[in-house]
N, C-alpha and C positions, 0 to 999 in steps of 0.2 A: 238752958241756953246753949250747951254744948250739943244736945240731942238735935235741937232746932237747926244748929249750924251743919250738923252731919247730914240732915234730912235734904238740905237745899241741893237742887240737881246740879251737877257739874256742866258749865257750858262749855261746849267745844268750840274751838276756834273754826271760823267758816273756812271751808277749803276753795282755794282758788283754781278755777278753772283754766288750763292751759290753751292760750290764744294760738291762732294758727301761724303767728310769728315766733312763738315760743316753740312749737313743734318743729318748725323749720331749723331752729337754731339747735335744737336737741336730737333731731332724726340724723343718724349716721349715714343714710343714703344721700343726704344732702352735704355731707362734709366736702366730697370731692367737688361739688360745685362750688362751693364758698372758697376752695382753694384756686380755682379756675377763675374767679372774678378778676383778680387784678390782670392776668393775661387776657381775657375778654376785654377789659377797658382799654388796654394797651392797643390791641387788634383795633377796636372801634375807633379809637383816637388817631392811629397811626396808619391805618389800612382802609378800612370802610370808609370813614369821612373823607379822605383824599380821592378815594375812588368814586364816590358818589359826586363829589365836588367837580371831578374832573368829567364825569357824564354829563353833568348839569351845563357846565361851560361849552360842552361840544353842541350843545342846543341854542347856544348864544352867538352874537359877533361880538365877542368881548376882545378888546385889545389891551396891550399894556397900559396901564394907567387909566383905562375907561372900562366901567364894568360890563357893558353891553347890555343888548336886550334879546328877549326870548326870539328865535326865529325859526324853531322847528327843526325840520330836516334839510335846512338849505345846506348847510356846510357838507353834509353827507351827500347830497345831490350834486354839489359840486366837485367832490371827490370821486364820485361815479364817472365823470367825464374827464378827469385829470390824468393826461399821461404819465406825468411823474408819479403819481400816486400808485397808478396800475403798475409801472414799472417796478417801482419800490415793492409792491405787493408779491408781483411774479418772483423777483429777485430774493425775498424774504422766504418764500415756499421752497424756493430751489437750493437756496443756501442752508435752510434749516434740514432739509431732506438729505442733501448731499455730507453736509458735514456730521449730522448725527449718525447717519449709516457708517461712515467710515470710522468715527469715534467708537461706535459699538464693536464694529468688526475688529479693530485693532486692539481695544480694551479688552474684550473678550479673549483673544489670542494671549495678551500680555499677563491677564488674570491667571489663564491655565497654565501658562509657563512658570510664573512666579509661584504658582501652587506645588511645582515640582521641587524636589530637593536639590537645590543649586547650591554650588559654592558662593559665599557671600550673599545669600538671600536677602538679609537685612539690608546690606548696603545697596543691592540693586533696587530694592523697593523704594529705599529713601531717594535715590536718583530720580525714579520714575516720577515721584511727586513734585520735582522741581518745578516743572512748567505750569503747575496747579498754584503753587504758593508764591510765585513771583507775581508781583502786582503786574495787573492788566495793561495799564499805561506803559510799564516798563517794558514789557512784552512786546507790545505795540511799536514802540520806538525801535526796539531791537530788529523787528521784522521790518520797519520802515528803511532802516539802514540797509539791511540784507538786500531789499528789493529796490535800492537806489539805483538811479540810472547810470551815474558815473562810478560810484563806489561800491556796487553789488558784488558781494561775496560769490554769488552765483554765477554771475557775467565773468569774474576772474577765472572761476573755475573751469567754465566752459572754453575759454580762452586757452588755458593750460592744457586741457586735453585735446585741444585742436578742433572742437564743434564750432568754434566761432573766430573769425580772424583777428588778429591782434589789432587793437584800437576799436574793435566793434562794441557795440553797446545795445542794450535791450532796454526799452522803456517799460518796465514791468508794471509800474503803478499809473501809466500814462495811457496804456492801451486798454480798452474797457474790458476785453476778455481777459488779459492777463492780469488786470488788477482784480477781477472776481475770484479768479484762481488763486491769487496771493492771499486775499482775505479769508477764503475759504480753508487754504491750508495753515494759516495763523489759527484760526478757531479750532481746527483739529488738533494741533500741536497743542494748544492751551487744554483741551477738555479731556483728552486721552487719559490723563491721570485719575480723574474723578470717576471715569466709568471702569477703569482697571483695577483700582484699588477697592472700590465698592463691591464689583462682582467677585474679587479676591476673598473680602470679609464673607461673602455667601458661601464661597466654595468651602471656606474652612468649616462651615456648619455641616457638610456633608459628611456623614459616616464613613470612615475608611473601610470598615466591614463590608459595605456595599460592593465597593471597587474590587475588595479581595474575593468576594462570592461569585462576582461577574467574571473575574479573572479566572477563578478555577472552572467556570463553566465554558471556558474558551471564547468569550467575547473579545472582539476586537476594539481597539481604542474609539473607533468611529460609533461602534455599537454601545460601549460604556457611555460616551458622550451623550449620544442621541436618546438612550433609554434611561439613564441615571442622572448625569449631570445636568442636561438641560432641562428636564420636568422639575427637578428640585430646585433649580435656579431659575425658573420662570417669574415667581412673584418678585425676586430681587432686580430681575431685567426690567420687568414692568414699570418699577419704582424708578430705577436708574433712568431709563430712557425717557420717562415722564420728564424728570429733572433736566435731563440733556436737552430734550427738545424746548422746554420752556426757557432754559439758559440761552440757546442758540438762538431761538426766535426773538428773543428781547435783547440780544447782543446791542450793545452801543459803544462802549468805551473803545474796543478794539477797531471797529470801524472807524470811528470819528478820529481818533488818534492816527490812523495809517493813510486814509484817503479823504475824510470828511464827506463821504459819499461820492467822490469823484471816481475817475474822470466822467463828465456830463453825466452825473446821477448813476452811473452804471454800477456802482457798490451802494446805492443808497437802500437803507432798510426802512422799514417802517418806524422803528424806534429814531433813527437818526433824522428821518424827514419829518417827524413830528416835532422833534426837537428844533429844525431848522425854521420849520413854519411857524411853531408857536413862540419860540423864545427869540431867536435872531430875527425873524421875520415880524414879529409883534403880533401876529395874528393867533390868541390865545385859543379862540373857538376852533378855529380849523386845526391848529395842532392838537387840541384835545379830541376833535373828531377822529384824526388819524390814530391816536393812542386808543381811543376806545373802539375802533374797529379792529384792534388786534385782539380783545376780549374773546370774541366767539371762536377764534382758532385756539386760543388758548384753552378755553374751556371744553372745546371738543377733544383736545389731547388729554385733558384730564379725565373726561368721561369715557373716552374709549379705553385708558388704561383700567379705570374702575370697573366697567362692564367686563372688560377681558378677565380680571382677577375673580370677579362674581361668578362669571361663567366657569371658570376653572375651579372653583370651589364645588359648583353645582354638579360639575362632571365627577368630582374626587367623591361626592356624597356629603360634602361638610354642611353644618348648618350656617345659613347665611343671614340669620337674624342679626 
């Protein structure tokens, strides 16, 4: 009996084959993907879905309280002949171009200045950040008071220095051109700290030995900036200016709190016009069409920055895969 028991073959447990799902769970290459799933779900729920919904509404005649019917490109055809929309589009482009350019110039200068060994450098950096950390609406209200017709600090200063007769007033926010200059100035004041501090962070990554070697070779400050600082800072500049243009192009709070798009739609941006038509006017389809019309400009800005960075990598001989 014992010999018979020993002679019996030992049965092996069947080996379970790993399914595709098991491989996905165990593969380390997929670990990063599983960590990104919550973020992807968040973006789809709160970004892609509203974006897609807005684009769909732009093809309907939806009103507040009514779903609307699909009308194709009628909203866009209407906007093509709408003088208020064309005026808002032109001012949005001018507003973005002027404000972004001046913010970059002043921000770069401040970054270079703050990168030097200045006394109370930490305090100065903190002060520079104040315009950016102050709530937008609070900044807008402050500028609304600064440019007020009767109580303007600027008007009072002009009277004190004799450039304006006593009792004289300037209708800063009532004149179309002055109102446009006022909102551009307010946007520049608020956006400079973002550009300056971000470029300063980029300057901190440049090795001081490069500047020392250039100085020993007799390079001037302009040559050092042109051949060392600017090339090494170019990727940071591309990213900063992309965000700066996006923030400026889609500005809403500052304009709406200061002028509400007036006078006579002189300071109307595409964002404020979309809100005015879609929410206040009740024409959701038309408002969504105005907002959707902003997308090509924003995508063009992003792609321009991306192709610029890729071209620079190619020139430097880096792998762009």
